[in-house]
N, C-alpha and C positions, 0 to 999 in steps of 0.2 A: 216311225216306222210306218211305211207305206200301208194304206189300206188297198185292198183287192180290187177296189171300185178305181182307184189311182193310177193303176197299173192299163198299159196297153196291152193288147191281145196280142199273142205271141212274144211277150216278153220272157226270158228264162230267169226261172226265180227258184229258191230252195225254201222248201215249207218245211216248219218245224211243228208237230201235234204234240201238246204238251197233257200230259195225263192219259193218253189213251189206251184204253182197255181192249187186249185180242177178244173177239168177238167170235170168230172161227179162222181156220188157219188155210184153206186150200178153195178157194183163194182168201189170201189174208183180209179181213175186215177189221177195223176195230172201230170203237165206239168213243166219242168226243162228245161229253155231255148228252144230250139227247140225239145227237147225230150218229150215222153210221158210215164210214167211210173204206172204200176198197183201195188196196194199197198194190199197184201192179206189179206184177213177178220181175220184169227187166231183166237187165243183166248185171253182172256184178257191179256194185259201187252205184248203181241204179237207186237202190233204197237201203238208207243206213238206220237199222234199229237198235236203240241202247235201252236194256232193261234197268228202268227205274227201280222196282221193286220188285223181289220174285212172289211169287204165288204166295199166299198165307202172309203175308208181311204185315205188320210185324211179328217179332217172335213174343210167345207169351210163356211165362214160368212154365218150366217143365218141357218145353219143347227140345227136340235135338234137330238141328242143322247139320250139312254135310256141304264143305266147299267145294272148290273145282278140283282142289288136290285131295280130295277123298277125307280130308278133316273133319273130326265132328266137334261141333259147337253146341255146348248145354245152356238153355236159357235159364237164367235165374233171378230174382229179385236180389239187389245188393243196395244197401245203403251208399245214397251219393249226396253230399252236402245238405245232411239230416232228412233225406228224402229216400223213400225206397223207388228205384229205378230197375228196368230189366236190362240186364248185360248179357253178352255171350261169353263163355269159358271155354278156351279149346281144351282138348282131352290131353294135350300135352303142356298145358301150360295152367297155372292157377289164378292169372291175373284176367279180371273181369275187363272185358271189352266193350266200348258202345257198337250195337250193333249195327248203325249206319258206317261206321269206318269198316266195319268186317264186310259190309254188303259191298262197298265198293272197291276194297282191295283185294278179296279173296272170292272173285265169282268163277262161277255163277254158284251161287246159295240156295240150295234145296232143302226144302222140309222133308225129313226123314220121320219121325214123329211128333204126335202132339196127342196130349190127353185129351178126352171127350170133352 
């Protein structure tokens, strides 16, 4: 992958910021490591933002999460290969699911309740 210093001025590129954390929303400013970057408003398609992990991720035992369709998911520790792991259990199904799978398939996930 080319470095910024290898590219000519006026070159059109796509830039991906990995692990960016939202610092403010208007204008949107993200933090990547120790640096803050302002994201231009632009028009549709100018900026493509993908949520990697919802606020307060990962789930903790006792959490209640709600997915994009309003389905509640309860976080519980369950044995997986002789080790306790946090899994999400839907209110309409008793089968524990890997939280990362649910995060990717039932967007957006939002924390509804967390014990202190």
